[in-house]
C-alpha positions in Angstrom: 0.0 0.1 0.0 2.7 2.5 0.8 4.9 1.8 -2.1 1.9 2.4 -4.3 1.2 5.7 -2.4 4.9 6.7 -2.7 4.8 6.2 -6.5 1.4 7.9 -7.0 1.9 10.8 -4.6 5.4 11.4 -3.2 7.3 10.9 -6.4 5.2 13.7 -7.9 6.2 16.0 -5.1 9.4 17.9 -4.6 11.4 15.6 -2.2 11.8 18.2 0.4 8.2 19.1 0.6 7.2 15.4 0.7 9.6 15.0 3.5 7.9 17.9 5.6 4.4 16.6 4.6 5.3 13.1 6.0 7.0 14.8 9.0 3.7 16.6 9.8 1.5 13.6 9.6 3.9 11.6 12.0 4.1 14.5 14.5 0.3 14.9 14.2 -0.4 11.1 14.9 1.9 11.2 18.0 -0.1 14.0 19.5 -3.4 11.9 19.6 -3.3 9.5 22.7 -5.5 6.6 21.3 -4.0 6.9 17.7 -0.4 6.9 18.8 -1.1 3.9 21.1 -2.6 1.9 18.2 0.1 2.8 15.7 2.9 1.9 18.2 1.1 -1.4 18.9 1.1 -2.2 15.3 4.4 -0.8 14.2 6.6 -1.2 17.3 6.1 -4.6 18.8 8.9 -5.6 21.2 11.0 -8.6 20.7 12.7 -9.5 24.0 15.6 -11.4 22.2 16.6 -8.0 20.5 17.0 -6.1 23.8 20.4 -4.3 23.5 22.8 -2.7 25.9 25.3 -0.3 24.3 27.0 2.9 25.4 25.9 2.1 28.9 22.4 2.4 27.8 19.6 -0.1 27.7 17.4 -0.1 24.4 14.4 -2.1 23.2 16.5 -3.0 20.2 19.6 -2.1 18.1 17.8 -0.3 15.2 17.6 3.5 15.3 16.9 6.5 13.1 20.0 8.2 11.6 20.6 11.8 12.0 19.2 14.0 9.3 15.5 13.2 9.5 14.6 15.1 12.6 17.0 17.9 12.7 15.5 20.0 15.4 14.2 17.3 17.9 10.5 17.9 17.0 9.5 14.3 16.3 11.3 12.1 18.7 8.0 10.6 20.1 6.6 10.2 16.5 9.7 8.2 15.3 9.7 6.0 18.5 6.0 5.4 17.7 7.1 4.1 14.3 9.3 1.5 16.1 12.8 3.0 16.0 14.8 1.9 19.1 16.8 5.2 19.3 16.5 8.5 17.5 19.4 10.7 16.5 18.5 14.1 16.1 20.4 16.8 14.1 22.9 17.7 12.7 22.7 20.7 15.2 25.1 23.6 14.8 26.2 26.1 17.3 24.2 28.8 15.5 20.9 28.6 13.6 21.4 28.5 9.8 19.0 28.0 6.9 21.2 25.6 4.9 22.0 25.6 1.3 19.7 27.1 -1.3 16.9 25.0 -2.7 16.5 22.6 -4.6 18.9 20.6 -2.4 17.3 17.1 -2.1 17.0 14.6 -4.9 15.6 11.1 -5.4 17.3 8.4 -7.2 14.3 6.0 -7.4 15.9 3.4 -9.5 18.8 3.2 -7.2 16.6 3.6 -4.1 19.0 6.4 -3.1 18.9 10.2 -2.3 21.3 13.0 -2.9 21.3 15.8 -0.4 23.1 19.0 0.0 20.9 20.3 2.8 23.8 22.0 4.6 23.0 21.4 8.2 19.7 23.5 8.1 18.5 23.7 11.7 17.4 26.1 14.5 20.7 26.0 16.2 21.9 24.5 19.5 20.1 27.0 21.9 16.7 26.4 20.4 17.1 22.6 20.2 18.4 22.5 23.7 15.3 24.4 24.9 13.0 22.1 23.1 14.7 19.0 24.6 14.6 20.4 28.0 10.8 21.0 27.9 10.2 17.6 26.3 7.7 15.4 28.0 8.2 11.9 26.6 5.4 9.7 25.7 7.4 6.7 24.5 10.8 5.6 26.1 13.5 5.8 23.6 17.2 6.6 23.5 18.0 10.2 22.1 21.3 10.9 20.4 22.3 14.3 19.6 24.5 14.8 16.4 26.4 18.1 16.4 28.3 19.8 13.6 30.0 23.0 12.6 28.3 26.2 11.9 29.0 27.0 8.1 30.4 30.6 8.7 32.7 29.5 11.5 36.3 29.0 10.1 38.1 25.7 10.6 40.5 27.3 13.0 37.5 28.0 15.4 35.6 24.7 14.8 36.5 23.3 18.2 34.9 26.3 20.0 31.7 26.0 17.9 31.5 22.2 18.8 32.1 23.1 22.5 29.3 25.7 22.4 26.9 23.1 21.1 28.1 20.4 23.6 27.6 22.8 26.6 24.0 23.5 25.5 23.0 20.1 24.6 24.9 17.5 26.5 22.6 17.4 29.5 19.7 16.3 27.2 21.6 13.7 25.1 21.8 10.0 25.9 24.9 10.3 23.6 26.7 12.8 21.6 28.0 12.4 18.1 30.6 14.7 16.4 29.8 14.9 12.8 33.0 15.7 10.8 32.0 13.9 7.6 29.2 15.7 5.8 30.2 16.8 2.4 27.8 19.8 2.4 29.8 22.2 4.9 32.9 23.5 3.2 36.1 22.2 5.0 34.1 20.0 7.4 35.7 16.8 6.1 39.1 18.2 6.8 38.5 17.7 10.5 38.5 13.9 10.0 42.3 14.0 9.8 43.6 12.9 13.0 45.8 15.9 13.8 42.7 18.1 13.6 40.3 15.4 15.0 42.4 14.7 18.2 42.1 18.2 19.8 38.3 18.6 18.5 37.4 15.3 20.3 39.4 16.1 23.4 37.7 19.6 23.6 34.2 18.1 23.2 34.9 15.4 25.8 36.1 17.9 28.3 33.1 20.1 27.6 30.6 17.2 28.2 32.4 16.1 31.4 32.3 19.8 32.6 28.7 20.3 31.8 27.2 17.0 32.9 28.8 15.8 36.2 26.2 13.3 37.2 27.0 10.8 34.4 29.3 10.3 31.5 27.7 11.3 28.2 28.9 8.8 25.7 30.8 10.5 22.8 31.0 9.1 19.2 32.4 10.3 16.0 30.7 9.8 12.6 33.1 9.3 9.5 32.7 9.3 5.8 32.9 6.1 3.6 35.2 8.1 1.3 38.2 7.9 3.7 41.2 6.0 2.5 41.7 2.7 4.4 44.8 3.9 6.2 42.7 6.9 7.4 40.1 4.6 8.7 42.7 2.8 10.6 44.0 6.2 11.9 40.5 7.2 13.3 40.0 3.7 14.7 43.3 4.0 16.7 42.5 7.5 17.7 39.2 6.3 19.2 40.9 3.7 21.2 43.6 6.3 22.3 41.1 8.8 23.4 38.6 6.3 25.0 35.9 7.2 22.6 32.7 5.5 23.2 31.9 4.9 19.6 32.2 5.3 15.9 29.4 5.6 13.3 30.1 4.1 9.9 29.2 5.8 7.7 27.9 9.1 6.5 27.0 9.8 2.9 29.3 9.4 0.0 30.5 11.8 -2.8 31.1 8.9 -5.1 28.6 8.3 -8.0 30.0 4.9 -9.0 27.7 2.1 -10.1 24.4 4.1 -10.3 21.6 2.8 -12.6 20.1 6.2 -12.6 21.2 8.5 -15.5 20.8 12.2 -16.4 21.4 15.4 -14.8 20.3 14.4 -11.3 23.4 12.2 -10.9 25.7 15.2 -11.4 24.0 17.2 -8.6 26.5 17.9 -5.8 26.0 16.6 -2.4 26.1 13.3 -0.4 24.6 10.1 -1.8 22.8 7.9 0.7 20.7 4.7 0.4 21.3 1.3 -1.3 24.5 2.3 -3.5 26.4 3.0 -0.1 25.7 -0.5 1.2 28.9 -2.3 0.1 31.4 0.4 1.1 29.7 1.1 4.4 30.0 -2.6 5.3 33.6 -2.6 4.2 34.4 0.4 6.5 32.6 -1.3 9.3 34.5 -4.6 8.9 37.8 -2.6 8.9 37.0 -0.8 12.1 36.0 -3.9 13.9 39.0 -5.7 12.9 41.1 -2.8 14.4 39.3 -2.0 17.5 37.3 -5.3 18.3 35.0 -4.7 21.3 37.0 -1.7 22.7 34.8 0.8 20.8 31.0 0.5 20.1 30.4 0.6 16.3 27.2 1.9 14.7 26.4 0.7 11.2 24.5 2.9 8.9 24.3 3.3 5.1 22.2 1.4 2.7 20.4 -0.8 5.2 17.1 -1.7 3.6 16.2 -5.1 4.9 16.6 -7.3 7.9 19.4 -9.2 6.1 21.3 -5.9 5.7 21.0 -5.3 9.4 22.1 -8.8 10.3 25.2 -8.5 8.1 26.1 -5.2 9.9 25.8 -7.0 13.2 28.0 -9.9 12.0 30.5 -7.3 10.8 30.8 -5.6 14.1 27.9 -3.2 14.6 26.4 -3.2 18.1 23.8 -0.6 16.9 22.4 0.0 13.3 20.5 2.9 11.8 18.5 3.7 8.8 17.0 6.7 7.0 16.9 6.7 3.2 15.4 3.3 3.2 12.6 4.6 5.4 11.6 6.9 2.6 11.3 4.1 0.2 9.9 1.4 2.6 7.6 3.6 4.7 6.1 3.2 8.2 6.5 -0.5 8.4 10.2 -0.2 7.8 11.3 -0.7 11.6 8.7 -3.5 12.1 10.2 -5.5 9.2 13.7 -5.0 10.4 12.9 -6.1 14.0 10.9 -9.2 12.9 13.6 -10.3 10.4 16.5 -9.7 13.0 14.6 -11.7 15.6 14.2 -14.6 13.1 17.7 -14.5 12.0 19.1 -14.5 15.6 16.7 -17.4 16.6 17.9 -19.4 13.6 21.6 -18.7 14.3 24.1 -20.3 16.7 24.2 -17.3 18.8 22.3 -17.0 22.0 22.1 -13.1 22.0 22.7 -10.3 19.6 25.7 -9.3 21.5 27.2 -12.9 20.7 26.7 -12.2 17.1 28.4 -8.8 17.0 31.5 -9.1 14.8 31.2 -12.9 14.5 32.1 -12.9 10.8 35.1 -10.7 11.4 36.3 -12.8 14.2 35.8 -16.0 12.0 37.9 -14.6 9.2 40.6 -13.5 11.5 40.9 -17.0 13.0 40.9 -18.6 9.6 43.8 -16.4 8.5 45.7 -17.2 11.7 45.2 -20.9 11.2 46.2 -20.7 7.6 50.1 -20.5 8.2 49.9 -23.5 10.5 48.0 -25.6 8.0 50.6 -24.7 5.4 53.3 -25.8 7.8 51.7 -29.2 8.6 51.1 -29.7 4.8 54.9 -29.1 4.1 55.8 -31.3 6.9 53.7 -34.2 5.6 55.1 -33.8 2.2 
């Protein structure tokens, strides 16, 4: 039903207008007590076997909404109503900004993908902090806060801008994410270089600890899929060195390789998300887990359309997983389908819990490589 509606209605609308129309419907439904209870019962049934503990937090399951959908923390209950186990709001910047000029969001329906150059359009950290402070939760869910650099702030002053947002938002965040990987803010990705990232993350960590003394606010960093492998290793090593709580892999890509869609839309600047990102995002996740193991919590995002995609991310090392673009194409039953399929795969697997499954494929591959030389030696000796 939704897919028919999507093709008949949403594909004829400007993507950004369609986004806000859907956003209004979700928020409206979440305000009606009987309706939201009915929707949550249908779309957010709980599976006990999927209960997840990550970042020192207990969650109904591992599947959350990635940053970018709810930039200003106005629909947290609505997204929880639809079954997301955690909701990452933002990206929020130190100061309010309108983002890039429209048109800035494009669908690649044939590829089940999106291109966006939104440019961190948001109301700013002060307004978002006030909204979170006044929030009266209807549904229990984990709220992550994703922070980025205000566009007009030069790179040399980026740390101070992130610290400003941290001081305003940390008290209301179940976890914080430093976003240095969007391609839509000039110079932002330069902050992924370890010589720039180390002082930035250190400053944010100190600001969070200084602002919130009653608990440790988990701190994560979100990286791009376009990093070279050696740079991924460097970020992984830095995460361990600094005692970072997590790494989110990955943000959108600037690559346009392998797209079925043709025409001018493919040439639009911005970050590509959705199905085409699946393979590279999985590769980055595997590489991170091989490097950090269980020392750092990994969050898999990028091209997760099905329960099988989610399961592969868990086997590759993700404790938490997130979706966004596929939600646009799959509709309100998206989270329900992921949960149902994940529960089925876990029950059919040799693993007692999801935690046991995390990184299992990477561990198995590592063990096989370690055994290979021994097998070669035995073969030579027998010869």
